[in-house]
mmCIF entry with sequence, helices, sheets and N, C-alpha, C, O atoms, coordinates in Angstrom:
data_MODEL
# 
_entry.id   MODEL 
# 
_entity.id                         1 
_entity.type                       polymer 
_entity.pdbx_number_of_molecules   1 
# 
_entity_poly.entity_id                      1 
_entity_poly.type                           'polypeptide(L)' 
_entity_poly.nstd_linkage                   no 
_entity_poly.nstd_monomer                   no 
_entity_poly.pdbx_seq_one_letter_code       
;(UNK)(UNK)(UNK)(UNK)(UNK)(UNK)(UNK)(UNK)(UNK)(UNK)(UNK)(UNK)(UNK)(UNK)(UNK)(UNK)
(UNK)(UNK)(UNK)(UNK)(UNK)(UNK)(UNK)(UNK)(UNK)(UNK)(UNK)(UNK)(UNK)(UNK)(UNK)(UNK)
(UNK)(UNK)(UNK)(UNK)(UNK)(UNK)(UNK)(UNK)(UNK)(UNK)(UNK)(UNK)(UNK)(UNK)(UNK)(UNK)
(UNK)(UNK)
;
_entity_poly.pdbx_seq_one_letter_code_can   XXXXXXXXXXXXXXXXXXXXXXXXXXXXXXXXXXXXXXXXXXXXXXXXXX 
_entity_poly.pdbx_strand_id                 A 
# 
loop_
_entity_poly_seq.entity_id 
_entity_poly_seq.num 
_entity_poly_seq.mon_id 
_entity_poly_seq.hetero 
1 1  UNK n 
1 2  UNK n 
1 3  UNK n 
1 4  UNK n 
1 5  UNK n 
1 6  UNK n 
1 7  UNK n 
1 8  UNK n 
1 9  UNK n 
1 10 UNK n 
1 11 UNK n 
1 12 UNK n 
1 13 UNK n 
1 14 UNK n 
1 15 UNK n 
1 16 UNK n 
1 17 UNK n 
1 18 UNK n 
1 19 UNK n 
1 20 UNK n 
1 21 UNK n 
1 22 UNK n 
1 23 UNK n 
1 24 UNK n 
1 25 UNK n 
1 26 UNK n 
1 27 UNK n 
1 28 UNK n 
1 29 UNK n 
1 30 UNK n 
1 31 UNK n 
1 32 UNK n 
1 33 UNK n 
1 34 UNK n 
1 35 UNK n 
1 36 UNK n 
1 37 UNK n 
1 38 UNK n 
1 39 UNK n 
1 40 UNK n 
1 41 UNK n 
1 42 UNK n 
1 43 UNK n 
1 44 UNK n 
1 45 UNK n 
1 46 UNK n 
1 47 UNK n 
1 48 UNK n 
1 49 UNK n 
1 50 UNK n 
# 
_struct_asym.id          A 
_struct_asym.entity_id   1 
# 
loop_
_struct_conf.conf_type_id 
_struct_conf.id 
_struct_conf.pdbx_PDB_helix_id 
_struct_conf.beg_label_comp_id 
_struct_conf.beg_label_asym_id 
_struct_conf.beg_label_seq_id 
_struct_conf.pdbx_beg_PDB_ins_code 
_struct_conf.end_label_comp_id 
_struct_conf.end_label_asym_id 
_struct_conf.end_label_seq_id 
_struct_conf.pdbx_end_PDB_ins_code 
_struct_conf.beg_auth_comp_id 
_struct_conf.beg_auth_asym_id 
_struct_conf.beg_auth_seq_id 
_struct_conf.end_auth_comp_id 
_struct_conf.end_auth_asym_id 
_struct_conf.end_auth_seq_id 
_struct_conf.pdbx_PDB_helix_class 
_struct_conf.details 
_struct_conf.pdbx_PDB_helix_length 
HELX_P HELX_P1 AA1 UNK A 8  ? UNK A 15 ? UNK A 8  UNK A 15 1 ? 8  
HELX_P HELX_P2 AA2 UNK A 19 ? UNK A 37 ? UNK A 19 UNK A 37 1 ? 19 
HELX_P HELX_P3 AA3 UNK A 45 ? UNK A 47 ? UNK A 45 UNK A 47 5 ? 3  
# 
_struct_conf_type.id          HELX_P 
_struct_conf_type.criteria    ? 
_struct_conf_type.reference   ? 
# 
loop_
_atom_site.group_PDB 
_atom_site.id 
_atom_site.type_symbol 
_atom_site.label_atom_id 
_atom_site.label_alt_id 
_atom_site.label_comp_id 
_atom_site.label_asym_id 
_atom_site.label_entity_id 
_atom_site.label_seq_id 
_atom_site.pdbx_PDB_ins_code 
_atom_site.Cartn_x 
_atom_site.Cartn_y 
_atom_site.Cartn_z 
_atom_site.occupancy 
_atom_site.B_iso_or_equiv 
_atom_site.pdbx_formal_charge 
_atom_site.auth_seq_id 
_atom_site.auth_comp_id 
_atom_site.auth_asym_id 
_atom_site.auth_atom_id 
_atom_site.pdbx_PDB_model_num 
ATOM 1   N N  . UNK A 1 1  ? 2.586   -3.029  -19.071 1.00 0.00 ? 1  UNK A N  1 
ATOM 2   C CA . UNK A 1 1  ? 1.700   -1.893  -19.047 1.00 0.00 ? 1  UNK A CA 1 
ATOM 3   C C  . UNK A 1 1  ? 1.132   -1.741  -17.633 1.00 0.00 ? 1  UNK A C  1 
ATOM 4   O O  . UNK A 1 1  ? 0.552   -2.688  -17.102 1.00 0.00 ? 1  UNK A O  1 
ATOM 5   N N  . UNK A 1 2  ? 1.289   -0.577  -17.022 1.00 0.00 ? 2  UNK A N  1 
ATOM 6   C CA . UNK A 1 2  ? 0.764   -0.358  -15.672 1.00 0.00 ? 2  UNK A CA 1 
ATOM 7   C C  . UNK A 1 2  ? -0.755  -0.502  -15.622 1.00 0.00 ? 2  UNK A C  1 
ATOM 8   O O  . UNK A 1 2  ? -1.461  -0.210  -16.587 1.00 0.00 ? 2  UNK A O  1 
ATOM 9   N N  . UNK A 1 3  ? -1.227  -0.956  -14.482 1.00 0.00 ? 3  UNK A N  1 
ATOM 10  C CA . UNK A 1 3  ? -2.674  -1.095  -14.286 1.00 0.00 ? 3  UNK A CA 1 
ATOM 11  C C  . UNK A 1 3  ? -3.209  0.005   -13.364 1.00 0.00 ? 3  UNK A C  1 
ATOM 12  O O  . UNK A 1 3  ? -4.328  -0.087  -12.860 1.00 0.00 ? 3  UNK A O  1 
ATOM 13  N N  . UNK A 1 4  ? -2.414  1.022   -13.155 1.00 0.00 ? 4  UNK A N  1 
ATOM 14  C CA . UNK A 1 4  ? -2.811  2.128   -12.293 1.00 0.00 ? 4  UNK A CA 1 
ATOM 15  C C  . UNK A 1 4  ? -2.150  3.402   -12.784 1.00 0.00 ? 4  UNK A C  1 
ATOM 16  O O  . UNK A 1 4  ? -1.235  3.373   -13.607 1.00 0.00 ? 4  UNK A O  1 
ATOM 17  N N  . UNK A 1 5  ? -2.628  4.507   -12.268 1.00 0.00 ? 5  UNK A N  1 
ATOM 18  C CA . UNK A 1 5  ? -2.010  5.796   -12.580 1.00 0.00 ? 5  UNK A CA 1 
ATOM 19  C C  . UNK A 1 5  ? -1.691  6.486   -11.257 1.00 0.00 ? 5  UNK A C  1 
ATOM 20  O O  . UNK A 1 5  ? -2.581  6.706   -10.436 1.00 0.00 ? 5  UNK A O  1 
ATOM 21  N N  . UNK A 1 6  ? -0.436  6.821   -11.056 1.00 0.00 ? 6  UNK A N  1 
ATOM 22  C CA . UNK A 1 6  ? -0.043  7.539   -9.837  1.00 0.00 ? 6  UNK A CA 1 
ATOM 23  C C  . UNK A 1 6  ? -0.342  9.020   -10.040 1.00 0.00 ? 6  UNK A C  1 
ATOM 24  O O  . UNK A 1 6  ? 0.254   9.677   -10.893 1.00 0.00 ? 6  UNK A O  1 
ATOM 25  N N  . UNK A 1 7  ? -1.262  9.526   -9.253  1.00 0.00 ? 7  UNK A N  1 
ATOM 26  C CA . UNK A 1 7  ? -1.631  10.933  -9.358  1.00 0.00 ? 7  UNK A CA 1 
ATOM 27  C C  . UNK A 1 7  ? -0.565  11.808  -8.704  1.00 0.00 ? 7  UNK A C  1 
ATOM 28  O O  . UNK A 1 7  ? 0.160   11.344  -7.824  1.00 0.00 ? 7  UNK A O  1 
ATOM 29  N N  . UNK A 1 8  ? -0.463  13.069  -9.126  1.00 0.00 ? 8  UNK A N  1 
ATOM 30  C CA . UNK A 1 8  ? 0.562   13.963  -8.564  1.00 0.00 ? 8  UNK A CA 1 
ATOM 31  C C  . UNK A 1 8  ? 0.497   14.058  -7.040  1.00 0.00 ? 8  UNK A C  1 
ATOM 32  O O  . UNK A 1 8  ? 1.540   14.110  -6.389  1.00 0.00 ? 8  UNK A O  1 
ATOM 33  N N  . UNK A 1 9  ? -0.683  14.080  -6.468  1.00 0.00 ? 9  UNK A N  1 
ATOM 34  C CA . UNK A 1 9  ? -0.801  14.174  -5.004  1.00 0.00 ? 9  UNK A CA 1 
ATOM 35  C C  . UNK A 1 9  ? -0.164  12.971  -4.324  1.00 0.00 ? 9  UNK A C  1 
ATOM 36  O O  . UNK A 1 9  ? 0.531   13.116  -3.318  1.00 0.00 ? 9  UNK A O  1 
ATOM 37  N N  . UNK A 1 10 ? -0.402  11.773  -4.877  1.00 0.00 ? 10 UNK A N  1 
ATOM 38  C CA . UNK A 1 10 ? 0.192   10.560  -4.324  1.00 0.00 ? 10 UNK A CA 1 
ATOM 39  C C  . UNK A 1 10 ? 1.710   10.627  -4.403  1.00 0.00 ? 10 UNK A C  1 
ATOM 40  O O  . UNK A 1 10 ? 2.400   10.351  -3.421  1.00 0.00 ? 10 UNK A O  1 
ATOM 41  N N  . UNK A 1 11 ? 2.226   10.989  -5.556  1.00 0.00 ? 11 UNK A N  1 
ATOM 42  C CA . UNK A 1 11 ? 3.678   11.062  -5.754  1.00 0.00 ? 11 UNK A CA 1 
ATOM 43  C C  . UNK A 1 11 ? 4.317   12.059  -4.795  1.00 0.00 ? 11 UNK A C  1 
ATOM 44  O O  . UNK A 1 11 ? 5.374   11.790  -4.225  1.00 0.00 ? 11 UNK A O  1 
ATOM 45  N N  . UNK A 1 12 ? 3.675   13.206  -4.620  1.00 0.00 ? 12 UNK A N  1 
ATOM 46  C CA . UNK A 1 12 ? 4.190   14.219  -3.690  1.00 0.00 ? 12 UNK A CA 1 
ATOM 47  C C  . UNK A 1 12 ? 4.221   13.676  -2.265  1.00 0.00 ? 12 UNK A C  1 
ATOM 48  O O  . UNK A 1 12 ? 5.222   13.812  -1.561  1.00 0.00 ? 12 UNK A O  1 
ATOM 49  N N  . UNK A 1 13 ? 3.109   13.056  -1.846  1.00 0.00 ? 13 UNK A N  1 
ATOM 50  C CA . UNK A 1 13 ? 3.048   12.494  -0.487  1.00 0.00 ? 13 UNK A CA 1 
ATOM 51  C C  . UNK A 1 13 ? 4.087   11.390  -0.299  1.00 0.00 ? 13 UNK A C  1 
ATOM 52  O O  . UNK A 1 13 ? 4.741   11.322  0.742   1.00 0.00 ? 13 UNK A O  1 
ATOM 53  N N  . UNK A 1 14 ? 4.238   10.534  -1.296  1.00 0.00 ? 14 UNK A N  1 
ATOM 54  C CA . UNK A 1 14 ? 5.214   9.452   -1.203  1.00 0.00 ? 14 UNK A CA 1 
ATOM 55  C C  . UNK A 1 14 ? 6.631   10.006  -1.087  1.00 0.00 ? 14 UNK A C  1 
ATOM 56  O O  . UNK A 1 14 ? 7.435   9.495   -0.307  1.00 0.00 ? 14 UNK A O  1 
ATOM 57  N N  . UNK A 1 15 ? 6.938   11.036  -1.851  1.00 0.00 ? 15 UNK A N  1 
ATOM 58  C CA . UNK A 1 15 ? 8.266   11.645  -1.803  1.00 0.00 ? 15 UNK A CA 1 
ATOM 59  C C  . UNK A 1 15 ? 8.583   12.262  -0.442  1.00 0.00 ? 15 UNK A C  1 
ATOM 60  O O  . UNK A 1 15 ? 9.751   12.383  -0.072  1.00 0.00 ? 15 UNK A O  1 
ATOM 61  N N  . UNK A 1 16 ? 7.562   12.645  0.293   1.00 0.00 ? 16 UNK A N  1 
ATOM 62  C CA . UNK A 1 16 ? 7.766   13.280  1.603   1.00 0.00 ? 16 UNK A CA 1 
ATOM 63  C C  . UNK A 1 16 ? 7.960   12.285  2.744   1.00 0.00 ? 16 UNK A C  1 
ATOM 64  O O  . UNK A 1 16 ? 8.302   12.684  3.857   1.00 0.00 ? 16 UNK A O  1 
ATOM 65  N N  . UNK A 1 17 ? 7.750   11.008  2.483   1.00 0.00 ? 17 UNK A N  1 
ATOM 66  C CA . UNK A 1 17 ? 7.911   10.008  3.536   1.00 0.00 ? 17 UNK A CA 1 
ATOM 67  C C  . UNK A 1 17 ? 9.387   9.839   3.891   1.00 0.00 ? 17 UNK A C  1 
ATOM 68  O O  . UNK A 1 17 ? 10.273  9.938   3.043   1.00 0.00 ? 17 UNK A O  1 
ATOM 69  N N  . UNK A 1 18 ? 9.611   9.584   5.169   1.00 0.00 ? 18 UNK A N  1 
ATOM 70  C CA . UNK A 1 18 ? 10.961  9.256   5.604   1.00 0.00 ? 18 UNK A CA 1 
ATOM 71  C C  . UNK A 1 18 ? 11.281  7.837   5.116   1.00 0.00 ? 18 UNK A C  1 
ATOM 72  O O  . UNK A 1 18 ? 10.368  7.103   4.740   1.00 0.00 ? 18 UNK A O  1 
ATOM 73  N N  . UNK A 1 19 ? 12.540  7.444   5.114   1.00 0.00 ? 19 UNK A N  1 
ATOM 74  C CA . UNK A 1 19 ? 12.869  6.072   4.703   1.00 0.00 ? 19 UNK A CA 1 
ATOM 75  C C  . UNK A 1 19 ? 12.122  5.011   5.529   1.00 0.00 ? 19 UNK A C  1 
ATOM 76  O O  . UNK A 1 19 ? 11.675  4.005   4.978   1.00 0.00 ? 19 UNK A O  1 
ATOM 77  N N  . UNK A 1 20 ? 11.985  5.228   6.831   1.00 0.00 ? 20 UNK A N  1 
ATOM 78  C CA . UNK A 1 20 ? 11.271  4.267   7.679   1.00 0.00 ? 20 UNK A CA 1 
ATOM 79  C C  . UNK A 1 20 ? 9.786   4.215   7.309   1.00 0.00 ? 20 UNK A C  1 
ATOM 80  O O  . UNK A 1 20 ? 9.199   3.134   7.257   1.00 0.00 ? 20 UNK A O  1 
ATOM 81  N N  . UNK A 1 21 ? 9.184   5.366   7.056   1.00 0.00 ? 21 UNK A N  1 
ATOM 82  C CA . UNK A 1 21 ? 7.781   5.400   6.654   1.00 0.00 ? 21 UNK A CA 1 
ATOM 83  C C  . UNK A 1 21 ? 7.595   4.729   5.296   1.00 0.00 ? 21 UNK A C  1 
ATOM 84  O O  . UNK A 1 21 ? 6.604   4.035   5.068   1.00 0.00 ? 21 UNK A O  1 
ATOM 85  N N  . UNK A 1 22 ? 8.535   4.938   4.416   1.00 0.00 ? 22 UNK A N  1 
ATOM 86  C CA . UNK A 1 22 ? 8.452   4.339   3.085   1.00 0.00 ? 22 UNK A CA 1 
ATOM 87  C C  . UNK A 1 22 ? 8.541   2.811   3.186   1.00 0.00 ? 22 UNK A C  1 
ATOM 88  O O  . UNK A 1 22 ? 7.832   2.101   2.472   1.00 0.00 ? 22 UNK A O  1 
ATOM 89  N N  . UNK A 1 23 ? 9.411   2.304   4.072   1.00 0.00 ? 23 UNK A N  1 
ATOM 90  C CA . UNK A 1 23 ? 9.513   0.852   4.282   1.00 0.00 ? 23 UNK A CA 1 
ATOM 91  C C  . UNK A 1 23 ? 8.198   0.292   4.804   1.00 0.00 ? 23 UNK A C  1 
ATOM 92  O O  . UNK A 1 23 ? 7.721   -0.736  4.324   1.00 0.00 ? 23 UNK A O  1 
ATOM 93  N N  . UNK A 1 24 ? 7.606   0.978   5.803   1.00 0.00 ? 24 UNK A N  1 
ATOM 94  C CA . UNK A 1 24 ? 6.322   0.515   6.354   1.00 0.00 ? 24 UNK A CA 1 
ATOM 95  C C  . UNK A 1 24 ? 5.223   0.551   5.295   1.00 0.00 ? 24 UNK A C  1 
ATOM 96  O O  . UNK A 1 24 ? 4.398   -0.360  5.224   1.00 0.00 ? 24 UNK A O  1 
ATOM 97  N N  . UNK A 1 25 ? 5.211   1.595   4.478   1.00 0.00 ? 25 UNK A N  1 
ATOM 98  C CA . UNK A 1 25 ? 4.233   1.693   3.402   1.00 0.00 ? 25 UNK A CA 1 
ATOM 99  C C  . UNK A 1 25 ? 4.390   0.523   2.444   1.00 0.00 ? 25 UNK A C  1 
ATOM 100 O O  . UNK A 1 25 ? 3.403   -0.116  2.077   1.00 0.00 ? 25 UNK A O  1 
ATOM 101 N N  . UNK A 1 26 ? 5.634   0.234   2.030   1.00 0.00 ? 26 UNK A N  1 
ATOM 102 C CA . UNK A 1 26 ? 5.893   -0.854  1.103   1.00 0.00 ? 26 UNK A CA 1 
ATOM 103 C C  . UNK A 1 26 ? 5.459   -2.182  1.705   1.00 0.00 ? 26 UNK A C  1 
ATOM 104 O O  . UNK A 1 26 ? 4.896   -3.020  1.000   1.00 0.00 ? 26 UNK A O  1 
ATOM 105 N N  . UNK A 1 27 ? 5.714   -2.393  3.014   1.00 0.00 ? 27 UNK A N  1 
ATOM 106 C CA . UNK A 1 27 ? 5.285   -3.620  3.682   1.00 0.00 ? 27 UNK A CA 1 
ATOM 107 C C  . UNK A 1 27 ? 3.768   -3.744  3.669   1.00 0.00 ? 27 UNK A C  1 
ATOM 108 O O  . UNK A 1 27 ? 3.235   -4.831  3.446   1.00 0.00 ? 27 UNK A O  1 
ATOM 109 N N  . UNK A 1 28 ? 3.074   -2.642  3.905   1.00 0.00 ? 28 UNK A N  1 
ATOM 110 C CA . UNK A 1 28 ? 1.607   -2.650  3.893   1.00 0.00 ? 28 UNK A CA 1 
ATOM 111 C C  . UNK A 1 28 ? 1.084   -2.965  2.494   1.00 0.00 ? 28 UNK A C  1 
ATOM 112 O O  . UNK A 1 28 ? 0.127   -3.725  2.346   1.00 0.00 ? 28 UNK A O  1 
ATOM 113 N N  . UNK A 1 29 ? 1.700   -2.390  1.479   1.00 0.00 ? 29 UNK A N  1 
ATOM 114 C CA . UNK A 1 29 ? 1.283   -2.668  0.099   1.00 0.00 ? 29 UNK A CA 1 
ATOM 115 C C  . UNK A 1 29 ? 1.507   -4.142  -0.221  1.00 0.00 ? 29 UNK A C  1 
ATOM 116 O O  . UNK A 1 29 ? 0.637   -4.789  -0.804  1.00 0.00 ? 29 UNK A O  1 
ATOM 117 N N  . UNK A 1 30 ? 2.654   -4.672  0.153   1.00 0.00 ? 30 UNK A N  1 
ATOM 118 C CA . UNK A 1 30 ? 2.946   -6.081  -0.117  1.00 0.00 ? 30 UNK A CA 1 
ATOM 119 C C  . UNK A 1 30 ? 1.962   -7.001  0.592   1.00 0.00 ? 30 UNK A C  1 
ATOM 120 O O  . UNK A 1 30 ? 1.511   -7.986  0.008   1.00 0.00 ? 30 UNK A O  1 
ATOM 121 N N  . UNK A 1 31 ? 1.620   -6.694  1.842   1.00 0.00 ? 31 UNK A N  1 
ATOM 122 C CA . UNK A 1 31 ? 0.651   -7.510  2.580   1.00 0.00 ? 31 UNK A CA 1 
ATOM 123 C C  . UNK A 1 31 ? -0.731  -7.411  1.937   1.00 0.00 ? 31 UNK A C  1 
ATOM 124 O O  . UNK A 1 31 ? -1.449  -8.409  1.862   1.00 0.00 ? 31 UNK A O  1 
ATOM 125 N N  . UNK A 1 32 ? -1.105  -6.235  1.479   1.00 0.00 ? 32 UNK A N  1 
ATOM 126 C CA . UNK A 1 32 ? -2.383  -6.027  0.810   1.00 0.00 ? 32 UNK A CA 1 
ATOM 127 C C  . UNK A 1 32 ? -2.461  -6.862  -0.466  1.00 0.00 ? 32 UNK A C  1 
ATOM 128 O O  . UNK A 1 32 ? -3.460  -7.537  -0.716  1.00 0.00 ? 32 UNK A O  1 
ATOM 129 N N  . UNK A 1 33 ? -1.401  -6.811  -1.269  1.00 0.00 ? 33 UNK A N  1 
ATOM 130 C CA . UNK A 1 33 ? -1.359  -7.585  -2.514  1.00 0.00 ? 33 UNK A CA 1 
ATOM 131 C C  . UNK A 1 33 ? -1.408  -9.077  -2.195  1.00 0.00 ? 33 UNK A C  1 
ATOM 132 O O  . UNK A 1 33 ? -2.095  -9.836  -2.879  1.00 0.00 ? 33 UNK A O  1 
ATOM 133 N N  . UNK A 1 34 ? -0.684  -9.498  -1.161  1.00 0.00 ? 34 UNK A N  1 
ATOM 134 C CA . UNK A 1 34 ? -0.700  -10.904 -0.755  1.00 0.00 ? 34 UNK A CA 1 
ATOM 135 C C  . UNK A 1 34 ? -2.117  -11.341 -0.386  1.00 0.00 ? 34 UNK A C  1 
ATOM 136 O O  . UNK A 1 34 ? -2.555  -12.423 -0.778  1.00 0.00 ? 34 UNK A O  1 
ATOM 137 N N  . UNK A 1 35 ? -2.832  -10.506 0.364   1.00 0.00 ? 35 UNK A N  1 
ATOM 138 C CA . UNK A 1 35 ? -4.217  -10.826 0.732   1.00 0.00 ? 35 UNK A CA 1 
ATOM 139 C C  . UNK A 1 35 ? -5.087  -10.977 -0.515  1.00 0.00 ? 35 UNK A C  1 
ATOM 140 O O  . UNK A 1 35 ? -5.924  -11.877 -0.581  1.00 0.00 ? 35 UNK A O  1 
ATOM 141 N N  . UNK A 1 36 ? -4.894  -10.112 -1.491  1.00 0.00 ? 36 UNK A N  1 
ATOM 142 C CA . UNK A 1 36 ? -5.675  -10.198 -2.723  1.00 0.00 ? 36 UNK A CA 1 
ATOM 143 C C  . UNK A 1 36 ? -5.341  -11.470 -3.504  1.00 0.00 ? 36 UNK A C  1 
ATOM 144 O O  . UNK A 1 36 ? -6.236  -12.146 -4.013  1.00 0.00 ? 36 UNK A O  1 
ATOM 145 N N  . UNK A 1 37 ? -4.054  -11.789 -3.594  1.00 0.00 ? 37 UNK A N  1 
ATOM 146 C CA . UNK A 1 37 ? -3.632  -12.952 -4.371  1.00 0.00 ? 37 UNK A CA 1 
ATOM 147 C C  . UNK A 1 37 ? -4.019  -14.275 -3.727  1.00 0.00 ? 37 UNK A C  1 
ATOM 148 O O  . UNK A 1 37 ? -4.251  -15.257 -4.432  1.00 0.00 ? 37 UNK A O  1 
ATOM 149 N N  . UNK A 1 38 ? -4.094  -14.318 -2.402  1.00 0.00 ? 38 UNK A N  1 
ATOM 150 C CA . UNK A 1 38 ? -4.443  -15.564 -1.717  1.00 0.00 ? 38 UNK A CA 1 
ATOM 151 C C  . UNK A 1 38 ? -5.945  -15.742 -1.602  1.00 0.00 ? 38 UNK A C  1 
ATOM 152 O O  . UNK A 1 38 ? -6.408  -16.765 -1.099  1.00 0.00 ? 38 UNK A O  1 
ATOM 153 N N  . UNK A 1 39 ? -6.714  -14.763 -2.060  1.00 0.00 ? 39 UNK A N  1 
ATOM 154 C CA . UNK A 1 39 ? -8.159  -14.900 -2.084  1.00 0.00 ? 39 UNK A CA 1 
ATOM 155 C C  . UNK A 1 39 ? -8.841  -14.755 -0.737  1.00 0.00 ? 39 UNK A C  1 
ATOM 156 O O  . UNK A 1 39 ? -9.947  -15.260 -0.545  1.00 0.00 ? 39 UNK A O  1 
ATOM 157 N N  . UNK A 1 40 ? -8.202  -14.078 0.189   1.00 0.00 ? 40 UNK A N  1 
ATOM 158 C CA . UNK A 1 40 ? -8.853  -13.853 1.481   1.00 0.00 ? 40 UNK A CA 1 
ATOM 159 C C  . UNK A 1 40 ? -10.097 -13.011 1.253   1.00 0.00 ? 40 UNK A C  1 
ATOM 160 O O  . UNK A 1 40 ? -10.056 -12.011 0.537   1.00 0.00 ? 40 UNK A O  1 
ATOM 161 N N  . UNK A 1 41 ? -11.181 -13.410 1.851   1.00 0.00 ? 41 UNK A N  1 
ATOM 162 C CA . UNK A 1 41 ? -12.434 -12.682 1.668   1.00 0.00 ? 41 UNK A CA 1 
ATOM 163 C C  . UNK A 1 41 ? -12.490 -11.392 2.468   1.00 0.00 ? 41 UNK A C  1 
ATOM 164 O O  . UNK A 1 41 ? -13.277 -10.494 2.168   1.00 0.00 ? 41 UNK A O  1 
ATOM 165 N N  . UNK A 1 42 ? -11.650 -11.311 3.483   1.00 0.00 ? 42 UNK A N  1 
ATOM 166 C CA . UNK A 1 42 ? -11.655 -10.132 4.349   1.00 0.00 ? 42 UNK A CA 1 
ATOM 167 C C  . UNK A 1 42 ? -10.218 -9.673  4.543   1.00 0.00 ? 42 UNK A C  1 
ATOM 168 O O  . UNK A 1 42 ? -9.279  -10.464 4.464   1.00 0.00 ? 42 UNK A O  1 
ATOM 169 N N  . UNK A 1 43 ? -10.068 -8.384  4.798   1.00 0.00 ? 43 UNK A N  1 
ATOM 170 C CA . UNK A 1 43 ? -8.733  -7.864  5.072   1.00 0.00 ? 43 UNK A CA 1 
ATOM 171 C C  . UNK A 1 43 ? -8.362  -8.147  6.515   1.00 0.00 ? 43 UNK A C  1 
ATOM 172 O O  . UNK A 1 43 ? -9.221  -8.192  7.395   1.00 0.00 ? 43 UNK A O  1 
ATOM 173 N N  . UNK A 1 44 ? -7.103  -8.333  6.738   1.00 0.00 ? 44 UNK A N  1 
ATOM 174 C CA . UNK A 1 44 ? -6.626  -8.547  8.104   1.00 0.00 ? 44 UNK A CA 1 
ATOM 175 C C  . UNK A 1 44 ? -6.982  -7.345  8.966   1.00 0.00 ? 44 UNK A C  1 
ATOM 176 O O  . UNK A 1 44 ? -7.085  -6.222  8.473   1.00 0.00 ? 44 UNK A O  1 
ATOM 177 N N  . UNK A 1 45 ? -7.166  -7.586  10.233  1.00 0.00 ? 45 UNK A N  1 
ATOM 178 C CA . UNK A 1 45 ? -7.535  -6.523  11.163  1.00 0.00 ? 45 UNK A CA 1 
ATOM 179 C C  . UNK A 1 45 ? -6.558  -5.360  11.097  1.00 0.00 ? 45 UNK A C  1 
ATOM 180 O O  . UNK A 1 45 ? -6.981  -4.204  11.131  1.00 0.00 ? 45 UNK A O  1 
ATOM 181 N N  . UNK A 1 46 ? -5.280  -5.630  11.005  1.00 0.00 ? 46 UNK A N  1 
ATOM 182 C CA . UNK A 1 46 ? -4.267  -4.592  10.960  1.00 0.00 ? 46 UNK A CA 1 
ATOM 183 C C  . UNK A 1 46 ? -4.280  -3.761  9.685   1.00 0.00 ? 46 UNK A C  1 
ATOM 184 O O  . UNK A 1 46 ? -3.596  -2.740  9.613   1.00 0.00 ? 46 UNK A O  1 
ATOM 185 N N  . UNK A 1 47 ? -5.039  -4.174  8.685   1.00 0.00 ? 47 UNK A N  1 
ATOM 186 C CA . UNK A 1 47 ? -5.078  -3.476  7.405   1.00 0.00 ? 47 UNK A CA 1 
ATOM 187 C C  . UNK A 1 47 ? -6.271  -2.548  7.293   1.00 0.00 ? 47 UNK A C  1 
ATOM 188 O O  . UNK A 1 47 ? -6.396  -1.822  6.306   1.00 0.00 ? 47 UNK A O  1 
ATOM 189 N N  . UNK A 1 48 ? -7.141  -2.558  8.273   1.00 0.00 ? 48 UNK A N  1 
ATOM 190 C CA . UNK A 1 48 ? -8.353  -1.756  8.193   1.00 0.00 ? 48 UNK A CA 1 
ATOM 191 C C  . UNK A 1 48 ? -8.095  -0.318  8.615   1.00 0.00 ? 48 UNK A C  1 
ATOM 192 O O  . UNK A 1 48 ? -7.303  -0.054  9.520   1.00 0.00 ? 48 UNK A O  1 
ATOM 193 N N  . UNK A 1 49 ? -8.773  0.605   7.947   1.00 0.00 ? 49 UNK A N  1 
ATOM 194 C CA . UNK A 1 49 ? -8.678  2.023   8.312   1.00 0.00 ? 49 UNK A CA 1 
ATOM 195 C C  . UNK A 1 49 ? -9.446  2.253   9.591   1.00 0.00 ? 49 UNK A C  1 
ATOM 196 O O  . UNK A 1 49 ? -10.469 1.617   9.847   1.00 0.00 ? 49 UNK A O  1 
ATOM 197 N N  . UNK A 1 50 ? -8.936  3.174   10.393  1.00 0.00 ? 50 UNK A N  1 
ATOM 198 C CA . UNK A 1 50 ? -9.607  3.440   11.674  1.00 0.00 ? 50 UNK A CA 1 
ATOM 199 C C  . UNK A 1 50 ? -10.131 4.842   11.702  1.00 0.00 ? 50 UNK A C  1 
ATOM 200 O O  . UNK A 1 50 ? -10.727 5.258   12.695  1.00 0.00 ? 50 UNK A O  1 
# 
């Protein structure tokens, strides 16, 4: 059972990404999940919004 709901806006934006952008997005998601699973109290500098 999914723990999230992909909204239409997200799906549309994701579909518009180039293959390279999609790879970078997936890498960022994987790193984010890794940070959550390892219990880091803070996000890595490269993961912060600017």
